[in-house]
C-alpha positions as CSV (number, residue, x, y, z in Angstrom):
1,M,-14.6,-60.7,42.0
2,R,-13.9,-60.0,38.0
3,K,-16.7,-57.3,37.9
4,K,-15.0,-55.6,40.9
5,I,-11.8,-54.9,38.9
6,Y,-13.5,-53.8,35.4
7,I,-15.4,-51.5,36.8
8,P,-12.2,-49.1,38.2
9,F,-10.3,-50.4,34.8
10,I,-13.3,-48.7,33.3
11,L,-12.8,-45.7,35.4
12,L,-9.1,-45.2,35.0
13,L,-9.8,-46.0,31.0
14,L,-11.8,-42.7,30.6
15,L,-11.0,-40.5,33.2
16,A,-7.0,-41.1,31.2
17,L,-8.4,-40.3,28.3
18,S,-9.9,-37.2,28.9
19,A,-7.4,-36.1,30.6
20,C,-5.4,-36.4,27.1
21,G,-8.1,-34.4,25.6
22,N,-8.2,-30.9,27.9
23,P,-6.6,-28.0,26.2
24,S,-3.1,-28.1,28.5
25,T,-2.8,-25.2,31.6
26,N,-0.5,-23.1,33.3
27,K,0.1,-22.4,36.2
28,E,-3.3,-21.0,37.6
29,G,-5.3,-24.1,36.1
30,N,-6.9,-22.5,33.5
31,A,-7.2,-24.0,30.1
32,T,-4.9,-22.5,27.4
33,P,-5.4,-23.7,23.4
34,N,-2.5,-24.3,21.6
35,D,-1.7,-20.9,20.3
36,K,-1.5,-23.5,16.6
37,E,-5.4,-23.9,16.7
38,K,-5.6,-20.7,18.5
39,N,-4.3,-18.7,14.8
40,E,-5.6,-21.0,12.9
41,S,-9.3,-21.0,14.2
42,S,-9.5,-17.0,15.2
43,T,-11.9,-14.8,12.4
44,I,-13.1,-11.5,12.5
45,T,-15.5,-10.1,10.3
46,Y,-14.5,-7.4,8.1
47,Q,-17.6,-5.0,6.7
48,S,-16.2,-4.8,2.9
49,E,-17.0,-1.9,0.2
50,N,-19.2,-5.5,-1.2
51,G,-20.4,-6.8,2.3
52,P,-19.2,-9.0,5.2
53,V,-16.0,-11.2,4.4
54,E,-14.7,-13.2,7.6
55,V,-11.0,-13.2,7.6
56,P,-8.1,-14.4,9.9
57,A,-7.5,-12.4,13.1
58,D,-4.0,-12.7,12.8
59,P,-3.2,-14.0,8.9
60,Q,0.3,-14.6,8.0
61,R,-0.3,-15.3,3.6
62,V,-1.1,-12.9,2.2
63,V,-1.3,-12.4,-1.7
64,V,-2.1,-8.9,-3.1
65,L,-3.2,-8.7,-6.1
66,S,-3.1,-4.8,-6.7
67,S,-1.4,-1.3,-5.0
68,F,-1.3,-2.5,-1.3
69,T,2.1,-4.9,-0.9
70,G,3.0,-1.5,0.7
71,N,0.3,-0.8,3.2
72,V,0.0,-4.6,3.8
73,M,4.3,-4.4,4.5
74,S,4.3,-1.3,6.3
75,L,1.8,-3.5,9.6
76,G,4.1,-6.5,10.3
77,V,1.8,-8.9,8.1
78,N,3.8,-11.4,5.7
79,V,3.9,-11.7,1.8
80,V,3.2,-14.5,0.3
81,G,2.6,-13.7,-3.2
82,V,2.5,-9.7,-5.2
83,D,2.0,-7.4,-8.2
84,S,4.1,-7.3,-10.9
85,W,4.0,-3.3,-9.9
86,S,5.3,-4.4,-6.0
87,K,7.9,-6.7,-7.6
88,K,9.8,-4.0,-9.9
89,N,9.0,-0.9,-7.5
90,P,13.7,-1.5,-6.2
91,R,12.7,0.1,-2.7
92,F,10.4,-2.4,-1.8
93,E,12.9,-5.2,-3.4
94,P,14.7,-6.4,0.1
95,Q,11.7,-7.3,1.6
96,L,9.9,-9.4,-1.5
97,K,13.3,-11.4,-3.7
98,D,11.8,-14.3,-2.2
99,V,7.9,-13.9,-2.7
100,P,7.1,-14.7,-6.5
101,E,5.2,-12.7,-8.5
102,V,1.5,-13.1,-9.6
103,S,-2.0,-11.5,-11.2
104,D,-5.1,-12.5,-10.9
105,E,-4.9,-14.8,-14.0
106,S,-2.3,-17.2,-11.9
107,L,-4.9,-19.2,-9.5
108,E,-2.9,-22.1,-9.7
109,K,0.4,-20.4,-8.7
110,I,-1.5,-18.5,-6.2
111,I,-3.0,-22.4,-5.3
112,E,0.3,-23.4,-4.8
113,L,1.3,-20.7,-2.6
114,D,-1.2,-21.1,0.5
115,P,-2.8,-18.4,1.1
116,D,-5.1,-17.7,4.2
117,L,-5.8,-14.0,2.5
118,I,-5.8,-12.2,-0.8
119,I,-6.3,-9.1,-1.9
120,G,-7.0,-7.1,-4.3
121,L,-8.9,-4.0,-6.7
122,S,-12.6,-4.3,-7.8
123,S,-11.6,-4.4,-11.2
124,I,-9.5,-7.9,-11.0
125,N,-10.8,-11.0,-12.8
126,N,-11.7,-14.2,-11.8
127,V,-13.3,-13.5,-8.2
128,D,-15.4,-16.0,-7.2
129,K,-12.6,-18.7,-8.3
130,L,-10.1,-16.2,-5.7
131,K,-12.5,-16.4,-3.0
132,E,-12.7,-20.3,-3.6
133,I,-8.6,-20.7,-3.1
134,A,-9.0,-17.6,-0.1
135,P,-10.8,-14.9,1.6
136,T,-10.6,-12.0,-1.3
137,V,-11.5,-8.5,-0.3
138,T,-11.4,-5.8,-2.9
139,Y,-11.2,-1.9,-4.0
140,T,-11.9,0.3,-5.5
141,Y,-9.9,2.2,-6.1
142,G,-10.5,6.2,-5.3
143,K,-13.3,5.7,-3.3
144,V,-12.1,7.4,0.3
145,D,-9.0,9.2,0.9
146,Y,-5.3,7.0,0.7
147,L,-5.5,7.4,4.2
148,T,-8.4,5.7,5.0
149,Q,-7.5,3.4,2.6
150,H,-5.0,2.5,4.7
151,L,-7.2,2.8,7.8
152,E,-9.6,-0.3,6.0
153,I,-6.4,-2.1,5.5
154,G,-5.2,-1.7,9.3
155,K,-8.6,-3.0,10.2
156,L,-9.1,-5.6,8.0
157,L,-5.5,-7.2,9.3
158,N,-6.6,-7.2,12.8
159,K,-4.0,-3.7,13.1
160,E,-6.4,-0.7,12.6
161,K,-4.8,0.4,15.5
162,E,-1.1,0.3,13.9
163,A,-2.5,2.1,11.4
164,A,-5.0,4.7,13.1
165,A,-1.2,5.9,15.0
166,W,1.1,6.2,11.7
167,V,-1.6,8.3,10.5
168,D,-1.2,10.6,12.7
169,D,2.3,11.0,13.0
170,F,2.4,11.0,9.1
171,K,-0.3,13.9,9.6
172,K,2.2,16.0,11.7
173,R,5.8,15.6,9.9
174,A,4.0,16.1,6.2
175,A,2.1,19.7,7.3
176,K,4.7,20.6,9.1
177,V,8.0,19.6,6.6
178,G,4.9,21.6,4.2
179,E,5.0,24.9,6.0
180,D,8.8,24.8,5.8
181,I,8.6,24.7,2.6
182,K,6.3,27.8,1.9
183,A,8.1,30.3,3.7
184,K,11.5,28.7,2.6
185,I,9.8,29.6,-1.3
186,G,6.2,31.6,-0.6
187,P,3.4,30.3,-0.6
188,D,2.6,31.5,-4.2
189,K,4.9,29.1,-5.7
190,T,3.2,26.4,-8.4
191,V,4.3,22.6,-8.1
192,S,4.0,20.1,-10.8
193,V,3.9,16.9,-11.1
194,I,4.7,15.3,-14.5
195,E,5.7,11.6,-15.7
196,N,7.1,10.5,-18.6
197,F,5.3,7.0,-19.0
198,D,5.9,4.4,-22.5
199,K,6.8,8.2,-24.2
200,Q,3.8,10.0,-23.1
201,L,4.2,12.7,-21.1
202,Y,1.8,13.1,-18.3
203,V,1.0,16.0,-15.3
204,Y,-1.2,14.3,-12.6
205,G,-3.2,15.7,-9.9
206,D,-3.8,15.1,-5.9
207,N,-4.5,11.8,-5.4
208,W,-2.8,10.0,-8.1
209,G,0.5,8.7,-6.1
210,R,3.6,10.5,-7.2
211,G,3.7,12.3,-3.6
212,T,0.9,14.4,-5.1
213,E,-1.2,13.5,-2.2
214,I,1.7,14.9,0.0
215,L,2.0,17.7,-1.6
216,F,-1.6,19.2,-2.7
217,Q,-3.4,17.5,-0.1
218,E,-1.2,17.2,3.4
219,M,1.7,20.2,2.5
220,K,-1.6,22.5,0.7
221,L,1.3,23.2,-1.8
222,N,-0.2,24.9,-5.0
223,M,-1.1,23.5,-8.3
224,P,-0.3,25.8,-11.4
225,E,-3.9,26.6,-12.7
226,K,-3.3,25.1,-16.3
227,V,-3.1,21.7,-14.5
228,K,-6.4,22.6,-12.0
229,E,-8.2,22.4,-14.9
230,T,-7.7,19.5,-16.7
231,A,-5.8,17.1,-14.9
232,L,-7.2,17.7,-10.8
233,E,-10.8,16.6,-11.2
234,A,-9.9,13.4,-13.4
235,G,-6.5,12.7,-12.0
236,Y,-4.4,12.9,-14.8
237,Y,-3.7,14.0,-18.1
238,A,-1.8,13.6,-21.2
239,L,0.4,15.8,-22.6
240,S,2.6,16.7,-25.6
241,S,6.1,18.0,-25.4
242,E,5.0,21.1,-27.0
243,V,2.3,21.7,-24.6
244,L,5.2,21.1,-21.6
245,P,5.9,24.9,-20.4
246,E,2.3,25.2,-20.0
247,F,2.2,22.6,-17.3
248,A,5.2,23.2,-15.7
249,G,5.2,25.0,-12.0
250,D,7.6,26.9,-10.5
251,Y,9.2,23.5,-9.2
252,V,8.5,20.8,-10.8
253,I,9.6,17.3,-9.9
254,L,9.2,14.7,-12.9
255,S,8.9,11.2,-12.4
256,K,10.5,8.8,-14.3
257,D,11.8,5.7,-15.8
258,P,15.6,5.6,-16.4
259,G,15.6,2.6,-18.6
260,Q,12.5,4.1,-21.1
261,D,13.2,7.3,-23.5
262,N,13.1,10.1,-21.7
263,S,14.8,12.3,-25.0
264,F,11.9,15.0,-24.6
265,Q,14.1,16.6,-21.7
266,E,16.9,17.1,-24.7
267,T,14.5,19.8,-27.0
268,E,14.8,23.4,-26.4
269,T,10.7,23.7,-25.0
270,Y,12.4,22.3,-22.5
271,K,15.2,23.6,-21.7
272,N,14.0,27.1,-21.7
273,I,11.7,26.0,-19.0
274,P,11.8,28.4,-16.0
275,A,11.6,25.6,-13.8
276,V,14.7,23.8,-15.1
277,K,16.4,27.0,-16.3
278,N,16.2,27.3,-12.3
279,N,17.3,24.3,-11.6
280,Q,13.5,23.6,-9.6
281,V,13.1,20.0,-11.3
282,F,13.6,17.4,-9.4
283,E,13.4,14.5,-10.9
284,V,12.4,10.8,-8.7
285,N,12.4,6.9,-9.9
286,M,9.0,6.0,-11.0
287,N,9.0,2.8,-9.9
288,E,9.8,3.9,-6.8
289,F,7.7,6.8,-6.6
290,Y,4.3,5.5,-8.0
291,F,2.3,3.7,-4.9
292,N,0.5,5.7,-1.4
293,D,1.4,3.9,0.9
294,P,2.9,4.4,3.7
295,L,6.5,2.5,3.2
296,T,6.4,5.1,-0.3
297,L,5.1,8.0,1.4
298,D,7.5,8.0,4.3
299,F,9.7,8.6,0.9
300,Q,8.5,10.9,-0.8
301,L,8.3,13.0,2.7
302,D,11.9,12.4,3.3
303,F,12.2,13.3,-0.7
304,F,10.4,16.5,-0.6
305,K,12.3,17.7,2.4
306,K,15.4,17.3,0.8
307,S,14.8,19.1,-2.5
308,F,12.5,21.8,-1.2
309,L,14.8,22.5,2.4
310,G,17.9,21.1,1.9
311,S,17.7,19.3,5.0
């Protein structure tokens, strides 16, 4: 008699345990795993320049140690730690107000942030230690062009379609504004991008941020011959205020930090530059014009449209 009672009891116990261990089912009766567990366990393999890296398929806590913060934010991915340049960008301030500044040396701070992905340039330190904290992917600056770079970050974040859609749209918008600018100022006019940083003047080529990619790659505006000779290949060239007129185009984009010494603008040499005398110098805040991510590029394109076309 005891034997007949014992066997059904064991079967019921096993059935109950089995039911507790099964995933929940939807209305059609198909198993549906817990979303949180799925997000935590799902990964993709990203082919980085240093080989394949297993990264989260849906990263939730990204630390950016270099100049890619805008790329990540433009794709709607959460950042929990950023580099110093991104942190002091006035246009990023609303999104990064409560996001701490970190560097490749602040390992303990990064551990506390509990990232599931770390992104940086290939020149950062402590890469091996960072890899112990979270999957870490680095890029060599300039190895690919600025739009391909965004596509790569899109692949890394599993948002390649979104990145590609923005790139296609941006190229069309930039080309149209470029055509309108050339129609207004003339096809032969030249443009220079000059920056005053830490008491040193620089002129830039066509791939070093500050709007150079838009002006020279997308719009195909002309740069002065002197700039081509010195800055096009290297990306930038340091110069003195005395020779500034030789590098100034018909139009000048002047990138500067309002908090730094900009007294060179009070000199007669500067005041006698044709672009200055013709009110064809467009000043920008260096801290918000520095990068070439989608958020900054959209801002730069709008600035150029307003400055050159007045609309």
